[in-house]
N, C-alpha and C positions, 0 to 999 in steps of 0.2 A: 810447474806443478799445479794441480787443480786448486782453485780457490774454494775455501770451505768456511762457512760461518757456523759457529757452535753457540747458540743462545744459552745463556746460563740461567737455569731455573732458580738460582738463588734470588733473582730479581722478580720472579713470578709472583702472582697472587696466590698465596698458600691456601686461601679459602676456595680457590678455583683452580687448583693445580692441574687437574686432568684437562680442563678447558684450555689452559695455557700451553700444555704440552701438545695437545692436539692441534693447536694453532701452528706450533713449530713443525709438526708433522705435515701440515698442508703447505708450508712455506718452501722457499728455495734453499733453506738451510739443510745441511747434510747430517749434522750431528746435534745431539742434545747434551749440554755440558752440565755435570752434576758436581758441585763443590761439597766435599765432606770435611768438616772441621771438628776437632775434638776438644777445644777449649784449653789445650796444652801447647801444641805447636803454634797455634794462633789463638788470640783472645776472643774466640767466638765458638759457638756450637751450632751445627746445622743438621744435615740429614744422616740417617742410618740406613740399615738394610731394608726395613719395611717400605720406606719412601722410594728407595731405588727400585724395588720390585713393582711398585705402583707406576712409576715412570716407565719402566720397561713394558708394562702391559699397555700403556697409552700411546706408544710410539713404535713406528717401524724404522725410524732413523737409528744410526749408530749412537750408542750411549757412551759418553766420554766422561769418565770419573776421575776427578782431581782430588787426591788424598792430601789434605793438610793435617796430618796426624803423626804423632811420634810412633816410632817402631812400626812402620807400615807393613813390614813383613808378616805381622800377626794376622792381617786381614785381607791382603791383596787377593788371595785365591777365593775368598768368600765373595768379595765384590764381583769378581769375574763370574762366579757361579750364579750370583743373583742378578746378572744382566748386563754387566759392563763389557763393552766391546774393547774399550781402551781403559787401561788403568795406569794413572800417572802418580808417582810418589815424589816426595821432595828429597833432593840429595842431602839437604841439611838435617833431615829427620831420621836418617838411618845410619847405623854404624857399619853396614855391610851392603852396599849398593849392588854388588854382584849377586848376592843371595836373593835380594829383592827382585832383581831382573829375572833370575832363574825361576822364582816362584810364579811370577806373572806369566812368563812364557809357557811354563808347564801347565798353567791353568787354561791356556788357549786364548788369552786376551793379547792384544797388542801392548807393547811396553812404552810408557812415557816416563820421562824424568823432568822435574821442574827445579828451577832455582829462583831464589828471591832477588830483588833488585840489586842488593849489595854483594851478592856472591859472584865471584869472577867467572866469566864464561869459560876460561881456560881450565877450570876445575872439572869440566865435563869431558875433557880430552881422553882420559883413560877408559871411559865407558861408552864413548860416542858410537863406536861401531856395533855395540850390543843392543842399542835401543832403536825403536821405530820413530820416536818423536821426542823433541825437547820443548817444554813449555817455559817460555820466558815471562816471568811476572813483571808487568809494567806498572804495578802498584805494589804496596806492601800487602801480602796476603792476609785475609781474615775478614775483610769488610767490602761490601759492594759500594758503588757510587763514588769511588775516589777518582782524583784527577790523574790522567796519564803522565808518566814520567818521561820527558822528552829524550833523555839519554838512552832510553830503551832502544831507539832506532839504531844507535851505534852498536849496541849489544847484539841485536839481530843480525846486522851486517857481519860482525865478527864471527858469530855462530855459523852463518851461511858459508863464509869462507872456509871455516874449519870443516864443515860438512862436505863441501866440495872435495876436500882432501881425503877425508876418512869415511864418509857415509853419504854419498850423493843422493840417495833416495830419502834422506831424513826429512820428516815433516817438522816444520817449525811453527809452533802455536804461540800465540800471545794473548795475555789475559790482563785486563785492567784499564779502565778509562777509554774503551774503544767505541768508536761511532763512525758514521759515514764521513765525518770530517777528517779523520786521520787514517781511515782504512786504506786508502790509496797509497799513502806513504809507507805503511806497514808492509803491504804487498810488495812494493818496490824495493824495500830494504831486504826482503828475502823470506818473510813469513808467508805461509800459505793457509794457516788456520787461525781465525780470529774468534775469540770468545767475547760475546757481547751480552751484558745483562740489562742494566738500566736503560741503555739506549734503545734496546728492542722492546722490552716489556712495558716501558713507560711511554713509548711512542704512540702517537695518535693512530698510526697504521703500522703495526709491527711487521707485517709481511712486506710492506713497501720498504720499510727501513732495512730489512734484511737484503732485499733485492738491490737497493741503492748501495749498500756496503759492498756487495759482490761486484758491482759495476764501477766502484770508485777508481 
């Protein structure tokens, strides 16, 4: 599957957000990753609809929205309407994953589902055929700049094996502690979309960092 880098604007300079998003637009990255946090599902608060709209105006790349919010079904359609090409919700944050999937699909966006590091990959089996992507969190969600959890590689391999059985075209995205140093191992394990925040936006040459991650 095609290798994709999705720089996370959570690590961008908020005082120069348009500048940083346009840098991603010039780069070899295919997606812009937007983390939405509500202070309930995770102990932090980030972006809402106005910021998403501004990001959408500043890029021609696909916008990949990761919802770390409780009861995501309340908002998934609006995020799609306001510019998200991909909408990913957390399996742990909803009581009705099937309904959430339906709402995203109906809105015209691609459907992603995410799980935290301690949630068993097997819990995805009942819905794996209904989603376009699974996001494996390789850190605890809620904060940028954390260290990659090495056991995530085994979780990616397990998920890729399950996908080969149930959903061969499934995209596997990984988020947390990703850089050019571990990108190669993640691609080899079966992931094809890597979210990178600090390693991109704090790099001396962010566009080169993205290129090196793709070639890892």
